[in-house]
N, C-alpha and C positions, 0 to 999 in steps of 0.2 A: 583591291580590299577597302570597303568605301569606308571613309570619317563618321566614327559614331555619332558624331552631331554634327551634320551638314550646315554650313553656312548656308546667307541666302544666294551667294554665288553659285553655292551645290544646288541650291533649290534651281535655280535658275536655269542650270544645265541642265538638270531632269527637264523643264519644262520646254529648253528646246528639243531636248531630243524629241520630247510628244507633240512636238511641230509638225515636225518631219513625218512622224507615222499620222498623225492626224491626215494632210495630204494625201498620202498613201490611200487611207482609212476612204478619204470622200471622194478620190479618183473612181476606189470600186464603190463606194454607197449610190453613187450618180450614175453610173453601171451599169447594176442592178436595176435601179427607178428606172429608167430609161427603159431596161429590156418591160419589164412591170406595164408603163403606159404603152408601150405596142402591142402589146398582145390585150391591155384593156381595151382601145382603141381596136382593134379586132373585132371583141367580145360586143364592144358597143353598135359594128353596126349589123349582129344578127339579133339584137336587141335583150343582148342576155345581161339586166342590169342588175341582177344582184349577183352574178359573179365580178360586175365593172364594183361593183361597192367594194369586197373583198378584196381588190384590186389595190384602189386607193387606200387599203389600210394598211396594207401592205408596204406604201411609200412610205404612208406614215412612220410606221414602226423601222423602217431604212431611214428614216432620215434622223429618225429620236434617239435609237438607239445604237444606233452602229457608226455616231459622230461622237467625239470626245466633246465636254461641254466645257471645255478651258478654253478651245480653237474659236478665232474668229471668224473661220473660215468655213461658217457652218450654214446648214439650210436651218439656223434660226427662222425664218421666216413661217414654218410650219407649224403656225400658230390656228387656233380652232377661230378667232376672228378674223383670218384673211383665209379662210378656207373655200368660200366664191369664189372669190376672183382668184385664188391659185389651183383650183380645181380645174378649170377655165385654160386656162394656159398649160397646165401639163396633161390634162386629159384630149387635146385636139393638138396633136403635134404638127397638123397642115397649116391651118389656121393662124394670123400674126394676131395678137393680144391689141384690142380695140384701144387699151388705156397705152399712152407715150412711155408711161412710167416700167421703168427698169429695176426688178427687185432684187436683194440681193441673191438669189434663189434661182433665179433667171442668169445672172454676172457670174456665178459660179458654177453652172451647170455646164456655161459655155465651155471650160475646161477641157470639157469631156468631150473626145472628139466623134464618139457614140452617141453623141445628147442630139434628137432632133429638135429640142428649142431654138426659134426661129427670135435672133436679136432684135428690137427696136427700131427704125432711125428714133435718133435725140439728137439736139444739138452738142457742138462739141464746143467746149470753154475754148478762150486763148489759154489757160493755164492748163488745160488740159490736152491738147494739139501740142503746146510746147514740151510735154511733157510724154506722148505717143511719138513724138519726132525721135526723140532721146532714145527711147529708148527700141526704137526699130534700128538704130543704129547699132544696138549691141549685138554681137554673136552668141544670141541664144535663142532658143525652141519657142515657138508660140504658146506653148504654155507658160512658161519663166516669162512669157512677156506676159500675158492676161494676170498671172498671181501678182508681179511685179504694180501692174496696176494698181488692182486690188489694196496691196499695201499701202502704194504715194496716195490713193486715198482716205484710206483710215488716218496715217499722220497728217495730211490734209485739214481734215476735218478735224482731227484732236489737235491741230496749231492755229485756227481759225478758232475755234472755242477758246483760248487762251490769249489772243492777241486782242486790245482794246480796241473800240472802236477811231480813239484820233492814231492810235498805230496803224491803222491799216490805213486810212489818209493819208498818211507820211508816207506811208510803202510804197500806199499806187501813184502821189505826187514825184517818187525817186526814178519809178517806172518810166515815166515820161519826160525825165530830165535828159540831158547832152551827155555825150559819149564820157567826159574826160570827168563830169560830174557824177556822173552813175561808177565812173571806176574808182573815186574819191571814197565815196560811198562805201563800195565794197569791200574798199581796204579797212575804213573804218570800221565794218560790220564784221570785218571778221578778225582782227586786232581785239572788240570788244567779245567776239565769241573769246577770244582764246582764255581772255580774263575770267570769261563765264566756266570755260573748264576748269580752270585749276583752283575753283570756289566747289568746283562737284555740282553747276548747273546745268546739266548737260541737255537738258532740253529748251533753255534759252539759247544754250550755244550752239544748238541743232538749227535751231533757226535762223540766227543770226547770219548760218553759215551760208542758210538755203538762198537767205534774202542777198546774199553777197553773190550768190552765184549766178542770181537771175538779171543782178544787175549787171554783172560782169562774167561773162560765160566764159574767159579765157583762164580764170582767177584757179588755175591749177589746186594751189596751195588749200584753197574754201575746201575741195572734194576729198582732200585727204583728211582736210581737218573734221569736216561735218565725219567721215566714216569712225572716225576715232572715239567723237561722241556718241555715234549709235552705237558704237562697241558698248561704252559706259550706260550703257541704259537699259541692264538687264533686266529693272525693276516694269517697266512696262512695253518691253519688245522681248517676244519669243525669239530665242537662240539663230532662226531659222529662218527668221525674219530678219535678227543684226546682220547677219553675217552675209544674206542675200544683196542687203542693201552697202555695206562694207563693197562686195565686189564691184554691184555695179558705179561705185564712186570711185574705186581704183582703175576697174577699167574706162572709164570717162576719161581719169586724170591720164592714162596708158595711152589713149586715141591720142588727146588732143596734146601731149609730146611726142609724136610720133616721129617727129624730125629730129628732135633731140633728149631722148632716151634716157630716164632716171632710174636708175638701179633699183632706189629702195621702194618707189611703186610697183617692182614687181614683185618686191619680197613682200609689201605689204599685201596683193594680191593673194600670192601662196600661200598666206598664214589663210587669208579667209579662206580659199580653195581647201585648204587640210582642215580647216573644222565642217566644210559640207562635205568630207569625203570625197573630195572628185581629186587622187591624190596624183596619178598621171599627171595632170594637168598645173598641178602643183609645180612638182619638180620641173615642168618647161621651164613654169614661169622664173623657179631658184636660179634653174641653169643660164636663163636670160639674164637674170641680176647679176650673176657672177660671171658674166659675159662682159659685159658693162662696169662691172667694179671688184676684180678677183679677191679686193680684200675688202669685204663688207664680212662681216664678222656673224650678224643676222642673217645672212643668206646661208655661209657657210653652216648656223648653226643647226635653219629650219631645215634644209636637207638633208643635214642629218638624222632630224629626228623621221624624216620621211622616207631616209632609205632603211632604217632601223626598225622603225614601228609599220610601216605601210607598205612595207615592199614585200612582195612573193616572189623567191624568195628573199629575204631581209639582204643587204650589203649590208655587213657589219665595216667591213676591209673599207668601203669606198668611206661610209659615214666615220669610223676612226680617222680617216686622210683626212677628211673634212674638218674637224673637230680639232683636229691639231694645227694644224690649220690657221685657225680662229682662233687659238689659245697663240700661236703664236705672235699674232697680230696685237693682240688685247694684252696682251701679259706685259702690264707697265705699272710702275710704282704705285701711281694711284689706283684706287679701289672703293668703289661707291659703297656704303655703308650696306650691311646685309641684316636681314630679319628675318625671324621664324615664318612669319608673316607671309614677306618678300618671296622667301623661298620656297611656302608652299603653293603660293601663284602659281610655281613655276615648274608642279609639281604633279603627276595623277592624283587622282582625289583618292585612287582606290587602296592605299596605304601601302601599296610597293615603292619599290622606287624608280617605275620607270618615268620618262618623261614624255607628255604626250604632243608636246608642239604649245600648252595653252599661255604665252609669254606676251608681256608689254609690246604695244607695237609700234609704239610712240618712241619706242630708246632705238637711238640709231645705232650704237654696239650692245653688246652681251656681253657680261662682266665675267672674270674668270672662276667665280663661283658656279653661279651656273653651266655654263661650259664643260668645267669639272666634275662638275655633277652627271652631265649628261653621259659624259666620257664614263666616268668610272661604271656607269649601270650598262652602258655597252661592252666596256671591257671584262664585266661580271659573265653576260649575257654569251660570250665567246670562252669561257673559261680562263681569263687570264687575272686570277685572282690578287697577283703581286702586285701587278700595276694598279688594280684598283684599291687596294689599301692606299698605295702612294697616292693617288688622285683625292681619297677620301681624306687621307692626314694635311693636304692641301686643302682641300675645300676647310677642313674644325678650326683651320690656323687664321681664315678670315671668320670664320664664324663659329667658337666653341659651342654655339646652344644649338646647333642647326639638328634638331632631332633627326631628319630621313637622314645625313649626312651619317651619322651617329648609329644607324638603322642599317645603311648600305656595308658601312665597314666593318659590323658586326657580321654578318649574312656573308663578306668574302673572309674575314677569319675563323670562322663556322665550316667553308668550304675547304679552306687550307688546314684544316683541322687542329686552329688553335684556339682550343675549343675556351680555357679561362681568359684570355684575350676577347675572347665572342663577347661571352659573359656580361665583363667587364662594359663592353661598347653598348650592349642592349641594355642594362642598365642606364646606363647616359640617355640612349632615346626616351627613354622613356623618365625619365624625369625633366628631359626638357620638351616635353609633349605635352601643349597646352590642351590639346583636343581630344588626349585619352586613346590613342587608337587601340583595337582591341589586337591588331595583326603584329605590333611590337609585343607585345605579351604572348602570344601566339609566337613569334621566332625565337625569345628565349626561353620558352615552354620547348622548345627543340631541344636547342644548346642544352638545357640542363639532361634532358634524356639520353642525347648521345655519352654527352660525358658520364654518364651512371652505365652507358652498355659496354664503353669503352676502356673506362677507370680500372686498374685490379681489384680484385676480393679483397677486403680488410679482413683482418681477424673481427673488427667490431660493423660488423654488416652494418650498422647505423651510422655509419660514417659516409657509406655510400646512398643509403635509402633518404639523404638529404636531400639529392639532385632532383628524384622522382617525385617527392613532395613538394618540394620546390617546382615542377615541374606542372604536377596537379595542381596546384594554387594559383600559377599563372594563366592556365589554359580555362580553367573555372572563371576569371576576370576579365579572359575574350569574352566570355562567352556571357557573363553579366551583361559585358559593356556592349555586346551585341544585341543582344535580349533589350535593353535602353534604347536603343537605337531604332530596334524594329515599333517600341511603341512609340514612337517621336513619327515615324513613319506614316504609323497608321493613324497616329492625331489632325498631321499634315496632310494626308493626301487619301484619306480613304484607303477603300480598300483596293487599291493600286496592285494589280498581280506583278507585274511586271516588276514594279519594285519591292515590294514586297517578298518573290520569288527569287534575288538577287542574295538581298538580303540572309533569307532563311539556307541560300546555297553556303555563302559566308558561316553561317552558325552551327551548318552539316559538318566542315572542315573543323573547326575549332573543338566538337563532342569528339573527332574521329581523334584528333590527336589525342583528347584527354583521354579517350579511351586505349589508344597506345600506352600511355602514362599510368593508369591503372593496372592494362595487362604487365606492362614491366616492373612492377611496384611488387604483384601477385605476392604478396607475404600472406594473404590471409584470403578465405574463400569472399569473403567480403569486398575485397579490392576487385577481386575479376566478378564477380556479380553486378560493382559498377561500369567495369570496363562494358562486361555485357550491356546493358542498361545505355550506354552512350554510344554503342556503334548500333544496337537497333536503331536508336532514333535518329540516331545520323543516314541511318538506312531511309528511316520513313521520308526522311526531309528530300533526300534525293535516289528516289528507288533504282536511275539508270546508273549509277554510278559505279563501277568495280572497284573501286577503293573501301566501300563503305560494304559492302557484302565479303570480303576479304578479311577485313576487319573483325567479322563475326568469327569467320574460320580460326583466326589468330586467339581468338579470348578461348575458343571452343576446344582449340589446342592444347591449350594451358589449363581448361578444367581437364584434359585428358580422353577427350570424347573424341576422339580421330577421325572418327567415321564420317559424326557430322560433319568436323573439319575440312573432311574430304568433298563432301558434300557442298561447299560452302565455297569453297575454293573452285571450284567444279562450276558452281552455279555466276564464281565471278566472271569466269572465263566465259559465259553465256554471255555476257554483256558483253566483255572486252576480251577477244578472243585472243589476241596477244599480251594481255595483263600481266607483267612477270613475275611481280612478286609471286600470285598465285601458283604459276608454273615453278617457279624455284620451293614452291612449300609440298606441293604435290612430287618435285623429285624426291625433295627431304623425306617423306613420308614412304615414297620407295627403297629409299637409301636404309631406313630401319627397318624393313621387311627384307632384306638383304636381295633387294633387288635392283641390285647397282646399273643394268642395263637401261631396266625405263628409268632410271634417278637419269642416267646423263641424255638421255633423248631428255628427257623434261627441263635439262638445263641448258641444252641446244634451245628448247623455245623458249625458254625464260631469256635468254642473251639477243636472239632474233629481236624479241618484242622492246627492249631496252631503245631509248632516245640515241636515235646520231647525233645527239650535240654531244660538243666535247668533254661534258663535267655531268655525270649522273647526281642529278639529288643525293643529298648524303639521308641514309636516313638507317636509322638502327635496327629496323627491323628487314631490310632486306637491299643490298647495293651489288655493285661489280665484286668488290672483295669478297663480300661472303657468297656470291655464287661460282666465283672461277675456284675459292676453296673447299668449298663442297665437292664441286665437279672432281676438281682433282683428287679427294678420299674416293668417292667412288671409282673414278680409275685406279687409286692403289687397288682397293679390292680386286678389280677386273686382271692387276697385272698390267695393266697399261702403262707402264714406267716413262714412255716417251712424252705420251701427253699428255700426263700425270706433269712433270715436267716442264710442260708450257704453260699451266691451267695455274701453278703455281710460281711461277715468271714473270707470270703477269701482274700478276701482285705480289714481289719482291721487295720494294719499295715500301711494302705499308708494315707497321709497326709491331703487328698482331708477330708474336715470336714462333705459333704455330706453322706461319703463313715457313717462315725461313727453314723449321724443323723438318717439315714434310717435303719441303724441298731440295734438302741437301738427304731426306731418304730414296728422293728418285735417283737424285746424283748418283750416290752410293754403287743402287742397282744395278745402274748405265755405266759402272766402275771410274767417274767421275771424279778421285776421291778429294783431289783439292777441290774442285769444287764446293763438293761435300761439306768440306773443314771450314768452308771459308760460310757456307749458309748457316752452319752449326755454330759460329763464332757470332753472324749477323743474329739469332737467336738470340743469345746469351746479353746482347747487348740492345738489345731494340726495346725492351722493356722488363730488367733483370727481376722485376716482382714479380712475373707470369710463372703459376707451379710447373709448368712442364720445362721449363730450364733446371727445373730442379729436381725432375721427375730421376728415376732410375730406369727410365728407358729412355731417355736422351743421352746422360750418362755411358750407357752402354756405346750407345748408337757412334756419340762420339769418338770415344774410346776404342770401339772396333772399326773406327775408317784410318783411326793415326794409327794402328796397326798396320794398316793395307800403307800407309806410305812410311810404313819400321820405323815410327815414331814412337819405340816402345816405352820411353819412361811414359811420357806423355799420355798414352794408354794405358798403360797400367795403372797408373793415381785415376782416371777416370772410371774405369771397370772396378777402381777399389771401391771406391765412391761410392758404385752402382751395388754392388754387394753387401757394404754397411747397411744401404736404403732395404735393401730385399736381400736379406738373408740366403733364403730359401728357394730364388731361382735358379734354378739350375745353367739357366742360356747365362747368367752373368757370370755364375760361377764357373764355368767351363772355360769360356772368355778369358777370362782372369788369368786360368791355370795356364791356358798357349801363350800368353805372352808371357807368364814367369818360364816357361820352357824357352823361350826364342831369348831371353835375357841368360840362360844358363845357370836360372834357379831349379833344378829339376827335384831338389830334392825337398822344395817348397810347393812346386806343381805339381808333385805327387801327392802333398797331406790336400791340396785344394782341392785335385778331381778326387781325392779318395773322399773328398767332403759332399763332393757333389751327387759319386756312384751312391752312398746311403741314404741321402736322400731322394733320390731317383726311383730305388728301392722300396723305398717309403710308401712314396707316389702310388706306386705299380700297386701295391700290394693293397691299398686303398680302394684304388680305383678299381681293379679285376683288370682282367682282359680286355674287355671289351667298354670300359671306361677312356671317360673322355682324355685324349694327352695334353697334356700340362709339360712347358720344359721341353729342354733335349733329351731325347731320346737314351734311354741305360745303354746299350750297344755301342753307341758313338764315343760317350762317358769312357769303356771299357779300351777300346780304339786307343783313346787318345789320352789315357793316361800309360798303353803299353808303350810311347813313343820315351815318356821322361825315363818308363825303366828301363829302357833299351838305354838309353845314353846313360846313363850308371848303371850298365851290364849287368843290372836283373835279369838275367833271360828266362829262367826258369821263372819266376814271379810273370815275366812277361810273356813266357807262352801259354801259362794256367790262366792268365788276361785274356789274351787273344781266345784261347777256346772257350772263354766265358762269355765273349763281343758273339762268336759263332752263333753261341746257342741263344744268346739275346734278341737276333735277329729275326728269329722265328720262321728261318727258312726250313719248309719240310714238315710243318707241325702245324699246315691249316692256315696259317698266315698272310703266305702268299708272298711274292717277289716283290718287296717293297725298296723303299730305299737301301735298310741294312742288306738284303738280300743281294741286290746287284753291289756289293763291297764284300761280298765272299769270297770273291777270288784274290783282292787283297788281304782280307786277313787272315786266309787260310798261306798264303805266300811269304809272309811276315810272321807267320806263326811257321812255318818251316824254318822260315832264314834262322831265330832262336833258339829252334830245334838244332839244327844244322852248327851253331856256335858253339854247342851243349855237346858237339861231338855225339848226338843222338839222332844219325843219319836215316839209320830206318823208318823212325818215325818223323824225320825232316820227309822222308821220302813220299809218306805217304800224305801228310798236308799239300806236298804239291802235289799229286795226284789229286786228291777234293780240288782245289786250287782249279786245277784242268775243267776239272768234272763243272764245278757251278757258273752260274750266268755271267755272260759279259755282255758287256756293252760296246764292243768294239775297240780298236788298238786305240792308244793313245798317248800322246807326247810325253816322256819322261826328258830328266835330265842330263844331258849327252858329252857330258865335260866326263873324260877318262881320269879320274880322282881316285887316284890309289891311297888319298889319307883314309885315316882310321874319323870317317864321321856319316855317324850314324843318325843323322838330322835327315835323311834322305828315306829313312823308315816308310814314311807317310805320305809317299807316294803312289800312286794307280800305276798296275804295271800289266806290260805288254803279255803275253802269252810265253812270249821266246825266251821269256827272263825265267819261267817255269820249269822250261826244259833245261835249259843251261843248268840255274842251279840243283833241279831234279838227277843231272846228269854227274853233277862234282859228288855229290852225296851217292849216287849206283857207284860209279869208282870209285868209293871209298869203300863200299863195304863189299867191293868185291865183281860187282856185277856188271864185268864190261861187256859184255851184248846189249845190253839194254842203255849202261852208257854212250858206247858210239852210237846208237839210233840215235840219242837224244840229241849228239851232240852233232850229228849229221843235219838232222831237223834243222837245229841254230845257224848252221854253215850256209845251208840252202838257202835261206834268208837273210845270213849274214857273211855271203864269202870272202868279206876281209876280215872276219873278225880271228883275231891271230890265238887270242887264250884258248876259244873253244877248238880250232885245228889243231893245238901245242898239244891240248888236255887229249883230243882223242887220240893222238899219235901215241902216249902213254896207253891208255887201254889197247891198242893194236900190239905194244910189243905187248904185254901182259897178256897178249892170247896167242902170241910165237909172230904173228904177222907182222916181221922187223920191215917186211921193205915198204910197205904201206905208212908204218912209221915211220920210216926215214922220210917218208914223200910228204908227212906230216910235219915233222919237223925241220923240213929245211925249205916248207913254204909259211911257214910263221915266221923264220927266221930273215923270209922275203917281207913278207909284208911290215915288218917292224925290226931290222937291223939294228939299230940301237939299243934290243932289250939283250942286254946279255946272257941272261939265261938263257934263252933260246940255242947259246954254241955250246949242244949236246958232244961230251966227249962219250962217242957209240964202245969206248972199249970200258967205261963204267959204269954205263947202265944196266946193268946187267941184276945190281943189287938195288934200284930204286924201284921202286912201285909204282909211285906217283909224284906230283911236285904240287903241292898247293901255292897257286900265284893272286891269287886273293881270299881274303875272308868272306863268308857267306855273305852273301848281300851288295857284295859290290859292283855286281855286275852292271854294266852299260849298255844303251842301245847307242850304236856309232850315230 
């Protein structure tokens, strides 16, 4: 993010960047011109003069239009006054010009290896000879050497024009002095140059350092000082020239101290290499500097910059290690004064908190403030926000008015979810920012938007809307400041496409943010209209960005046009096939259409498209939390509880109570009741104001989970609250009745279930047989009521209720074998038990027979305890068919049908040959049929299986008067 009002230094940085680009354009231009010249020469051979004239005009176009006006290294000699002289040189690449003069065009053309222009022989001056000797010793290629030669010539010409005739004579005399005098004069000139540096007279200082070097070539400090003077000549020297000159001086100083290398020289050269984007060479120099002086904080600092900002991939670990070492070295009580202006010189001018190595190369050490500022920035990029906050607080202790430290602190707090504190930090950043950086306003707006999306809905919505209004205002300020900066840029540099392009890209980002704020507000059609207008404008400024196309879809979605929104999301994916938010919202649209499989596929693509950084930038419209939450909901709809649990578990630390609730639901379905209850507890304590924790559904789920853990009192409390909130929900009423029955309050359970049955009958009458199901089914409520009736020994009422439940299953009347039909056997069995206890044995036999004829899902396990106690709570167990035969045999025995009874007892004994009760009872049927030997055999066999049971001690003399013996009440038989 650029500063809205660039300083003279930022202007110079733009000029420096242009210089590097101008050199590349110049090389291309010369190559094109050479090709035209060669083609023209061939045309002249065949006397095609008209085409030759056209080619020459092309050369003029190449020279004048292709090369920027600001660069001194241009073909500016292509003027109308020199056409004849230049034409001869350009149109005849074989001959050598008769004039001994070498034009600037010819010198520059020599930089192109493909150029056929031959340089004429000229006389070399002593000063030029010395300069060429120095350049030949440098480890540079021929192109760089020629460029330096041209730069030196320009610098010397500039200096000669500023030096008086007397000063020239004085310097010429000094050159002829003896070595001792030269050395003394060189040191004096260096000292004088240092004084001019302090006064800001950088040109004069440069001249003095240059003369000192000419007088005493061994004076290495003059090279270092001259490089510092060149660095400060930003007004009259382009950045590319300055840093190339600095690199030459540092390289010369390093070469002259090869026998006793100096660490700081390598560090300074690395800085110039970094500014020329030669990062690999810079890293080598910094490694060498640290070999010579491991405690060089400057070398550690600059190596951290190269490793974190200019390495692919960034080596954050080593960069942080370097900064830790540098801070340990310089962290002393004495700290230099830090100001906002000096801080800004250390920071990237784009407005964010990245540091780009623009440091004062004259300083011997880096202060703690700058080191911690850089470390905080790197920590932010690796997601260690708590450490960022610690470093920024240390920086603010040194400079409480550092806007960049406040901004970095605020964005770290924003990433941590400390939104209120982040807002305060951004307020301070804006207050102390003298240049009114629009990025600070945009950052504060983002925080307000996130606060709006995460805070609970209040009764007075205006209290929440204030956050969106603040965000709209801040984004509007950012847009206004950016427009002012764009206007200033046009006034300064005209239609500079690159500068204006960068400015408009930033403008598009701020318009996108304001569009999001308007869309979040959405309290009127006007707000959404404004949102769509900003989104369309941002898309027009940057048509290649998927973000702006996506935002158009978001606004259309808020306007209710899902089809247009879907097209925008799809268009965004054409621009960026891995753009996560568009995949996410297409998944949302699929889920709304109940196409949850397609939704899951979209969520999978969204996750693959997210960045692999440790922290995803917080966004109130899309984040990992929203993705996993929506993904989990679709998996719940697909009844994939295991995967759904994993999705919610990924964001279980989220403060969103809904995430904990849905995680608990998954855990309940998987049988993890203790974990389920813990998730519900977290949901209650995460954000108590959220409505879901106060909803009857949440209370019902919590009560249901507690009942599974046999916490009956807690379960009853939750279920009672759920029923109070939704008094007509038969599911809640049914669950409450079941808990009352478990607590032994069967009379209250009966009243509760009768209420549920009344509501269910009313609902069934309203919706009809083909109506939509609502709540729990009527047959189940009736079945549940019979349990409490049996516990109160109301067997007649229970029998009739079972009969009504059987009728409500709908089996045999065209409804089909639904859930109720699958339990027909259970219902008939327990109705037979109630009839048997009422001693209506014949009807009981009919009930057991119907139960055996009903559809079965196979044998199931039941309570295996041989419990003779009068506990009727097992009436709601699912029944094994063997128990049907046993109970029916007992009823047949009671009505005198002993042959049929023997048949049923034999079926039981065949499956359970150790069932002593079935064997003993069959013996009585044999006895009643006069089959005494078989009867005696069964009596003895039963006694052998259970010798401790005294009733099996049969007195054969007295059995004639006994028809049968009731061992257990109906319904008490058990599987072994």
